N, C-alpha and C positions, 0 to 999 in steps of 0.2 A: 504494498499500499504506499503510495507516494504522500508527500506532505498535503496536497490540496484534499486528496481523497480522505486523509485522517482529519482535516479540519472540517470537512463536509459532514462526516459521519459524526463527529463531536458536536458540531452545531446542531445537527438534526436531533440529538438525542435531549437537547435543552428544551425547556417550556418556551412557547412562542414568545413570550414577553423578554425572556432571556436572549432569544435569537434577534429580537430587534435592537437590543443594547449591543449585541456583537456586530450587527450591520452598521449601527451608528459609529462605532469604534472603527471599523474597516473604512467606512467613509472618510473620518477624520484622518486616519493614516493617509489614505490615498490623496486627500487635500494638501497635508503636510509634505508629503514627497513631492507633489507637483511644484509646490512653492519652492521647496528647496532646490529643485532642478532648475526652475525659473531664475532664481537668484544666482545660481552658478553660470546660468547662460549669460545672464546680464552682466556679471563680473568679467567673464571671458570677453564679451562683445565690447565692453569698454576699454578692456586692457588691449584688445586687438586693435581698435581704433586710434588708442593712444600710443601705441608702439612706435618708438623713435622720437617722441616729442617730449621725454622726461627731462631732458636738459635744456630745453627751449627756454628763452626769456620771455617772460609775460608781459604783454602790453598792458596789463591792468594792475592796479594795487588795490589795497583794502579801502581806501578812500572811495574807489569807484563801486563799492558794494553798498555804500550809504544810500538810503534813500530819503530824498528831500521832498517837502510838501509846499 
């Protein structure tokens, strides 16, 4: 019996209310995994876009960040 079959068998033996809790937890883990993968992709994308620019002098200073009204 592989892991997926073992999980299905175990969950099937639980009362329906507990099966709902298991499903909620699985959906939480899936969402968490998707967010982690998205964050890794974003970091990679930014790093790739900025590659070679680490030592470039900036045209801006901290005073340029101030908002004035």
